C-alpha positions as semicolon CSV with decimal commas, in nm:
position;residue;x (nm);y (nm);z (nm)
1;M;-6,550;1,859;-16,360
2;R;-6,737;1,546;-16,265
3;D;-6,569;1,284;-16,058
4;D;-6,542;0,916;-16,151
5;R;-6,857;0,823;-15,959
6;D;-7,058;1,039;-16,198
7;I;-6,906;0,868;-16,503
8;R;-6,980;0,527;-16,355
9;A;-7,335;0,637;-16,275
10;V;-7,390;0,740;-16,637
11;A;-7,261;0,404;-16,763
12;W;-7,457;0,214;-16,497
13;H;-7,788;0,369;-16,601
14;L;-7,756;0,330;-16,975
15;P;-8,008;0,087;-17,129
16;G;-7,893;-0,273;-17,129
17;S;-7,623;-0,228;-16,866
18;N;-7,602;-0,399;-16,532
19;N;-7,272;-0,238;-16,442
20;V;-6,979;-0,062;-16,604
21;E;-6,800;-0,387;-16,690
22;G;-7,119;-0,544;-16,823
23;Y;-7,198;-0,245;-17,037
24;F;-6,860;-0,229;-17,207
25;Q;-6,843;-0,581;-17,345
26;P;-6,567;-0,584;-17,603
27;Q;-6,656;-0,620;-17,969
28;S;-6,301;-0,674;-18,085
29;G;-6,121;-0,798;-17,772
30;T;-5,937;-0,484;-17,661
31;T;-6,221;-0,247;-17,581
32;M;-6,293;-0,396;-17,238
33;T;-5,927;-0,374;-17,138
34;T;-5,908;-0,010;-17,248
35;V;-6,213;0,090;-17,046
36;I;-6,116;-0,103;-16,733
37;Q;-5,767;0,053;-16,745
38;L;-5,930;0,396;-16,759
39;F;-6,112;0,325;-16,434
40;A;-5,819;0,148;-16,269
41;T;-5,586;0,447;-16,276
42;E;-5,658;0,766;-16,089
43;P;-5,613;1,076;-16,304
44;V;-5,360;1,320;-16,166
45;S;-5,482;1,622;-16,360
46;D;-5,794;1,778;-16,508
47;L;-5,651;1,707;-16,852
48;Q;-5,623;1,334;-16,779
49;R;-5,981;1,338;-16,652
50;L;-6,097;1,510;-16,973
51;Q;-5,912;1,253;-17,185
52;R;-6,065;0,969;-16,985
53;E;-6,416;1,108;-17,029
54;L;-6,358;1,161;-17,400
55;V;-6,255;0,798;-17,451
56;L;-6,547;0,675;-17,243
57;A;-6,789;0,890;-17,444
58;H;-6,666;0,722;-17,763
59;H;-6,727;0,376;-17,617
60;I;-7,068;0,463;-17,472
61;L;-7,190;0,604;-17,802
62;D;-7,045;0,307;-17,991
63;R;-7,241;0,065;-17,772
64;D;-7,553;0,273;-17,835
65;G;-7,514;0,231;-18,212
66;Q;-7,396;0,585;-18,277
67;G;-7,056;0,498;-18,422
68;L;-7,082;0,388;-18,784
69;D;-6,737;0,293;-18,914
70;I;-6,535;0,617;-18,897
71;A;-6,830;0,855;-18,938
72;G;-6,891;1,100;-18,658
73;H;-6,666;1,273;-18,408
74;I;-6,650;1,363;-18,041
75;T;-6,428;1,644;-17,919
76;A;-6,368;1,807;-17,583
77;R;-6,163;2,092;-17,446
78;M;-6,062;2,233;-17,114
79;P;-6,278;2,534;-17,024
80;G;-6,151;2,844;-17,203
81;A;-5,886;2,659;-17,402
82;E;-5,801;2,753;-17,760
83;T;-5,730;2,387;-17,838
84;F;-5,938;2,070;-17,822
85;W;-5,893;1,693;-17,819
86;S;-6,021;1,432;-18,066
87;N;-5,973;1,070;-18,159
88;R;-5,727;1,006;-18,443
89;F;-5,875;1,019;-18,794
90;R;-5,995;0,691;-18,946
91;L;-6,059;0,523;-18,611
92;G;-6,403;0,403;-18,510
93;F;-6,562;0,495;-18,177
94;D;-6,488;0,142;-18,056
95;E;-6,115;0,198;-18,114
96;A;-6,087;0,507;-17,893
97;A;-5,797;0,494;-17,649
98;P;-5,598;0,759;-17,460
99;S;-5,296;0,692;-17,682
100;E;-5,504;0,777;-17,992
101;L;-5,616;1,121;-17,876
102;H;-5,487;1,427;-18,057
103;Q;-5,476;1,786;-17,939
104;V;-5,544;2,037;-18,216
105;D;-5,573;2,412;-18,244
106;M;-5,867;2,588;-18,407
107;A;-5,697;2,562;-18,748
108;L;-5,676;2,181;-18,698
109;N;-5,299;2,179;-18,661
110;V;-5,201;1,873;-18,456
111;L;-5,018;1,986;-18,141
112;H;-5,007;1,651;-17,963
113;G;-5,029;1,305;-18,119
114;T;-4,919;1,153;-18,445
115;G;-5,127;1,116;-18,756
116;E;-5,421;1,314;-18,883
117;V;-5,745;1,447;-18,747
118;S;-6,060;1,462;-18,953
119;P;-6,100;1,772;-19,170
120;A;-6,465;1,768;-19,061
121;L;-6,350;1,892;-18,719
122;D;-6,359;2,242;-18,864
123;L;-6,727;2,234;-18,763
124;H;-6,626;2,161;-18,403
125;A;-6,369;2,442;-18,412
126;A;-6,638;2,682;-18,535
127;V;-6,867;2,586;-18,245
128;Y;-6,587;2,636;-17,992
129;A;-6,491;2,973;-18,144
130;R;-6,849;3,100;-18,140
131;Q;-6,954;2,948;-17,806
132;P;-6,681;2,985;-17,542
133;D;-6,906;2,815;-17,285
134;V;-6,919;2,491;-17,489
135;N;-6,654;2,236;-17,390
136;A;-6,765;1,927;-17,587
137;V;-6,915;1,863;-17,930
138;V;-7,068;1,534;-18,045
139;H;-7,150;1,452;-18,408
140;T;-7,271;1,100;-18,482
141;H;-7,414;0,897;-18,766
142;A;-7,661;0,657;-18,612
143;V;-7,751;0,362;-18,834
144;N;-8,124;0,436;-18,806
145;A;-8,075;0,797;-18,911
146;L;-7,871;0,694;-19,213
147;A;-8,150;0,469;-19,337
148;L;-8,374;0,771;-19,400
């Protein structure tokens, strides 16, 4: 797994960013707090690190225009796991937070978290089942692509 310096380096070098804080300017008032809290606390496990990276991925792609309303999904799993993590259904990328992550099995049964996950995650489960070396799946609906 990458360490936090690698995550910060990714955010630092994204177009339009001068630093991590500058890149994650809040659109609704809580996004900045969520992201800063993620960096302020040191993860104590690989799972916490995975959850942190998953939330950050949502926010990075949102700022890049990849999150259109609730369309698109990002999932991640621990290497070799038969479960994966996703943001709660009906939340936008900009609303991602550790408390909104759900752990699901390959049949999309929620094992951790309350609420639903998107039924479209069956595509992610199929990728994980077929490709054991894949530990993250990203599916977005960029505004420019939807105009076609």
